[in-house]
MARMAR-90798 format. One line per field, with one value per residue (C-alpha): residue number from 1; residue in one letter; x, y, z. Coordinates in nm, 2 decimals, padded with zeros to 4 digits. Layout:
<kolzas>
i = [NUM,...]
aa = [a,...]
X = [X,...]
Y = [Y,...]
Z = [Z,...]
</kolzas>
This chain:
<kolzas>
i = [1,2,3,4,5,6,7,8,9,10,11,12,13,14,15,16,17,18,19,20,21,22,23,24,25,26,27,28,29,30,31,32,33,34,35,36,37,38,39,40,41,42,43,44,45,46,47,48,49,50,51,52,53,54,55,56,57,58,59,60,61,62,63,64,65,66,67,68,69,70,71,72,73,74,75,76,77,78,79,80,81,82,83,84,85,86,87,88,89,90,91,92,93,94,95,96,97,98,99,100,101,102,103,104,105,106,107,108,109,110,111,112,113,114,115,116,117,118,119,120,121,122,123,124,125,126,127,128,129,130,131,132,133,134,135,136,137,138,139,140,141,142,143,144,145,146,147,148,149,150,151,152,153,154,155,156,157,158,159,160,161,162,163,164,165,166,167,168,169,170,171,172,173,174,175,176,177,178,179,180,181,182,183,184,185,186,187,188,189,190,191,192,193,194,195,196,197,198,199,200,201,202,203,204,205,206,207,208,209,210,211,212,213,214,215,216,217,218,219,220,221,222,223,224,225,226,227,228,229,230,231,232,233,234,235,236,237,238,239,240,241,242,243,244,245,246,247,248,249,250,251,252,253,254,255,256,257,258,259,260,261,262,263,264,265,266,267,268,269,270,271,272,273,274,275,276,277,278,279,280,281,282,283,284,285,286,287]
aa = [x,x,x,x,x,x,x,x,x,x,x,x,x,x,x,x,x,x,x,x,x,x,x,x,x,x,x,x,x,x,x,x,x,x,x,x,x,x,x,x,x,x,x,x,x,x,x,x,x,x,x,x,x,x,x,x,x,x,x,x,x,x,x,x,x,x,x,x,x,x,x,x,x,x,x,x,x,x,x,x,x,x,x,x,x,x,x,x,x,x,x,x,x,x,x,x,x,x,x,x,x,x,x,x,x,x,x,x,x,x,x,x,x,x,x,x,x,x,x,x,x,x,x,x,x,x,x,x,x,x,x,x,x,x,x,x,x,x,x,x,x,x,x,x,x,x,x,x,x,x,x,x,x,x,x,x,x,x,x,x,x,x,x,x,x,x,x,x,x,x,x,x,x,x,x,x,x,x,x,x,x,x,x,x,x,x,x,x,x,x,x,x,x,x,x,x,x,x,x,x,x,x,x,x,x,x,x,x,x,x,x,x,x,x,x,x,x,x,x,x,x,x,x,x,x,x,x,x,x,x,x,x,x,x,x,x,x,x,x,x,x,x,x,x,x,x,x,x,x,x,x,x,x,x,x,x,x,x,x,x,x,x,x,x,x,x,x,x,x,x,x,x,x,x,x,x,x,x,x,x,x,x,x,x,x,x,x]
X = [00.06,00.31,00.37,00.77,00.93,00.78,01.05,00.94,01.13,01.02,01.21,01.59,01.51,01.44,01.23,01.21,00.92,00.92,00.73,00.87,00.98,01.28,01.35,01.16,00.84,00.67,00.65,00.38,00.51,00.58,00.91,01.10,01.45,01.54,01.86,01.88,02.26,02.08,02.11,02.55,02.41,01.99,01.80,01.58,01.39,01.12,00.78,00.46,00.14,00.12,-00.02,00.24,00.24,-00.13,00.07,00.11,-00.06,00.19,00.08,00.05,00.17,00.35,00.30,00.56,00.37,00.50,00.82,00.91,00.55,00.46,00.18,00.14,-00.14,-00.20,-00.41,-00.48,-00.56,-00.57,-00.94,-01.25,-01.13,-00.99,-00.92,-00.77,-00.50,-00.29,-00.05,00.13,00.52,00.54,00.93,01.07,01.01,01.19,00.86,00.57,00.17,-00.06,-00.26,-00.59,-00.85,-00.98,-01.20,-01.39,-01.62,-01.98,-01.98,-01.71,-01.39,-01.24,-01.07,-00.78,-00.48,-00.53,-00.27,-00.41,-00.21,-00.17,-00.11,-00.04,-00.09,00.07,-00.18,-00.09,-00.44,-00.40,-00.55,-00.58,-00.79,-00.80,-00.99,-01.39,-01.53,-01.91,-02.22,-02.03,-01.83,-01.50,-01.45,-01.22,-01.28,-01.09,-01.09,-00.96,-00.78,-00.76,-00.62,-00.30,-00.44,-00.54,-00.95,-01.09,-01.42,-01.64,-01.55,-01.66,-01.66,-01.43,-01.59,-01.89,-01.98,-01.90,-01.74,-01.92,-01.66,-01.59,-01.19,-00.91,-00.80,-00.45,-00.42,-00.48,-00.42,-00.27,-00.32,-00.19,-00.17,-00.06,00.04,-00.32,-00.43,-00.66,-00.61,-00.55,-00.66,-00.56,-00.76,-00.86,-01.26,-01.30,-01.04,-00.97,-00.80,-00.98,-00.88,-01.08,-00.89,-01.02,-01.40,-01.41,-01.72,-01.64,-01.41,-01.18,-01.17,-00.74,-00.76,-00.73,-00.52,-00.41,-00.18,-00.21,00.05,00.04,00.26,00.23,00.47,00.36,00.35,00.07,-00.01,00.25,-00.06,00.16,-00.01,-00.01,-00.21,-00.19,00.00,00.37,00.23,00.25,00.40,00.21,00.26,-00.01,00.06,-00.23,-00.03,-00.07,-00.37,-00.25,-00.08,00.27,00.38,00.72,00.77,00.68,00.68,00.70,00.57,00.43,00.57,00.59,00.65,00.78,00.86,00.94,00.63,00.84,00.91,01.28,01.39,01.35,01.03,01.17,00.96,01.07,00.97,00.99,01.11,01.06,01.31,01.49,01.83,01.63,01.44,01.57,01.43,01.42,01.44,01.36,01.41,01.07,01.07,00.79,00.55]
Y = [01.19,00.88,00.98,00.83,00.49,00.09,-00.15,-00.56,-00.85,-01.17,-01.45,-01.29,-00.97,-00.69,-00.40,00.02,00.21,00.65,00.91,01.04,01.16,01.02,01.15,01.27,01.17,01.44,01.49,01.20,00.83,00.55,00.34,00.08,00.01,-00.39,-00.54,-00.95,-00.91,-00.81,-00.47,-00.47,-00.27,-00.13,-00.19,00.09,00.29,00.18,00.31,00.12,00.37,00.39,00.67,00.95,01.13,00.97,00.90,01.25,01.18,01.03,00.76,00.37,00.10,-00.19,-00.63,-00.91,-01.26,-01.59,-01.65,-01.35,-01.22,-00.82,-00.56,-00.22,-00.06,00.37,00.61,00.76,01.04,00.95,01.02,01.28,01.20,00.94,00.61,00.25,00.14,-00.19,-00.29,-00.70,-00.79,-01.11,-01.12,-00.93,-00.58,-00.65,-00.58,-00.47,-00.55,-00.35,-00.14,-00.25,-00.02,-00.21,00.07,00.41,00.52,00.63,00.90,01.07,00.99,00.80,01.00,01.17,01.20,00.91,00.61,00.28,-00.07,-00.37,-00.70,-01.07,-01.40,-01.76,-01.83,-01.51,-01.33,-00.97,-00.75,-00.40,-00.16,00.18,00.50,00.56,00.90,00.78,00.89,01.16,00.88,00.81,00.47,00.25,-00.04,-00.41,-00.53,-00.86,-01.00,-01.44,-01.43,-01.24,-00.95,-00.96,-00.88,-00.78,-00.92,-00.54,-00.38,-00.41,-00.15,-00.25,-00.25,-00.11,00.23,00.49,00.81,01.15,01.36,01.72,01.62,01.45,01.30,01.17,00.91,00.59,00.20,-00.09,-00.46,-00.78,-01.14,-01.36,-01.74,-01.83,-01.70,-01.42,-01.08,-00.82,-00.43,-00.17,00.18,00.52,00.61,00.98,00.97,00.60,00.33,00.02,-00.38,-00.64,-01.01,-01.21,-01.06,-00.78,-00.65,-00.70,-00.45,-00.37,-00.12,-00.05,00.28,00.68,00.79,00.80,00.69,00.34,00.03,-00.32,-00.67,-01.01,-01.27,-01.70,-01.54,-01.32,-00.98,-00.66,-00.29,00.07,00.40,00.75,00.91,01.29,01.42,01.36,01.24,00.85,00.57,00.25,-00.12,-00.38,-00.75,-01.06,-01.24,-00.99,-00.82,-00.45,-00.19,-00.10,00.28,00.30,00.69,00.96,01.12,01.02,01.03,00.84,00.47,00.17,-00.21,-00.51,-00.83,-01.19,-01.34,-01.67,-01.53,-01.53,-01.26,-00.95,-00.69,-00.38,-00.06,00.25,00.60,00.96,01.22,01.57,01.72,02.05,01.90,01.85,01.55,01.23,00.90,00.60,00.18,-00.02,-00.46,-00.55,-00.85,-01.14,-01.20]
Z = [00.18,00.10,-00.23,-00.27,-00.30,-00.32,-00.28,-00.29,-00.40,-00.59,-00.69,-00.80,-00.88,-00.58,-00.79,-00.72,-00.80,-00.83,-01.00,-01.21,-01.56,-01.82,-02.11,-02.37,-02.10,-01.96,-01.52,-01.35,-01.49,-01.25,-01.36,-01.23,-01.17,-01.09,-00.92,-01.00,-00.81,-00.45,-00.50,-00.62,-00.97,-01.09,-01.46,-01.58,-01.57,-01.71,-01.73,-01.61,-01.70,-02.04,-02.09,-02.05,-01.68,-01.63,-01.28,-01.20,-00.87,-00.75,-00.55,-00.59,-00.45,-00.52,-00.43,-00.50,-00.59,-00.65,-00.86,-01.04,-01.02,-00.93,-00.86,-00.95,-00.87,-00.87,-00.92,-01.29,-01.44,-01.79,-01.80,-01.68,-01.30,-01.10,-01.14,-01.01,-01.33,-01.24,-01.45,-01.41,-01.43,-01.45,-01.48,-01.22,-01.34,-01.66,-01.85,-01.75,-01.90,-02.05,-01.83,-01.67,-01.56,-01.23,-01.07,-01.21,-00.92,-01.10,-00.86,-01.12,-00.93,-00.65,-00.36,-00.55,-00.22,-00.10,-00.19,-00.31,-00.12,-00.35,-00.17,-00.38,-00.26,-00.30,-00.59,-00.77,-00.64,-00.68,-00.39,-00.43,-00.15,-00.22,-00.07,-00.26,-00.33,-00.33,-00.23,-00.04,00.16,00.22,00.28,00.16,-00.11,-00.24,-00.55,-00.57,-00.90,-00.94,-01.28,-01.14,-01.24,-01.59,-01.49,-01.14,-00.94,-00.90,-00.61,-00.25,00.07,00.36,00.73,00.90,00.83,00.66,00.64,00.50,00.46,00.21,00.19,00.15,00.49,00.25,00.45,00.23,00.48,00.36,00.37,00.36,00.30,00.65,00.60,00.63,00.28,00.45,00.39,00.67,00.62,00.86,00.74,00.87,00.92,01.09,01.45,01.44,01.32,01.22,01.12,00.91,00.96,00.70,00.68,00.44,00.65,00.99,01.15,01.44,01.63,01.75,01.87,01.79,01.55,01.20,00.88,00.94,00.74,00.79,00.73,00.80,00.83,00.97,01.32,01.20,01.17,01.29,01.21,01.34,01.36,01.49,01.77,01.52,01.28,01.39,01.74,01.98,01.71,01.86,01.76,01.77,01.69,01.66,01.92,02.15,02.20,02.35,02.12,02.26,02.22,01.99,01.99,02.12,01.78,01.46,01.10,00.80,01.00,00.80,00.87,00.68,00.80,00.59,00.46,00.59,00.93,00.92,00.93,01.09,01.19,01.16,01.17,01.03,01.06,01.03,01.29,01.33,01.61,01.63,01.50,01.20,01.07,01.10,00.94,01.28,01.28,01.55,01.45,01.70,01.89,01.81,02.06]
</kolzas>
């Protein structure tokens, strides 16, 4: 379900976000901590959602943009149904803006247990993706902001098909902005993992699976996913069309890369073994 913390680096700040409580606040808020000395010391916590306990579903995303900008989006319960709200930091996580309603479903709620994803481009554009619940379908939607997250254009559906489902798949996918400025998205529909590459509607099938994640650098896109829950872990690179198997037993994979392409590409995942749960990581050689 991916309720864990998020981390992003912007300017001279490293920022970590997580769900919890602090002081007189109720349980169910997004807090951030920031470091300006490469992790030697930390400041915080600072609450992001401005209605107490409205982020109690625990599912959120955070991304860094140019300069010291960050954007955080989450499933919000301040209304009658689950909505998508967001907040911007222009100072590396020192402060967060008043919350912005990004999307409210006309059917009363978005998908209640799939995490949203956030990406920013070099001009400060903000992209937020989530799984909707509209007309009985659990499809992926995207909202775009051209003014650094102060307002958002009407949301649009991603991909060509729809997924009629009366349950939450607990699978939110991921988005990334590549060096060419185009947005890429990876996500699940039914038993397939799909990719949109620059266009909103045209989709490419990566394979059978679930729990995809993605990142991008100047060399291209890197996508990981599972064949099944606690199944095989696969990696696909945009420079090489054939997926490769990284592990035969994995859960909740993530992949990260430096946007400049100077640092390594690293995949990390959980692994349940007889000896107990493990966290594993692998450095990826670029094609």
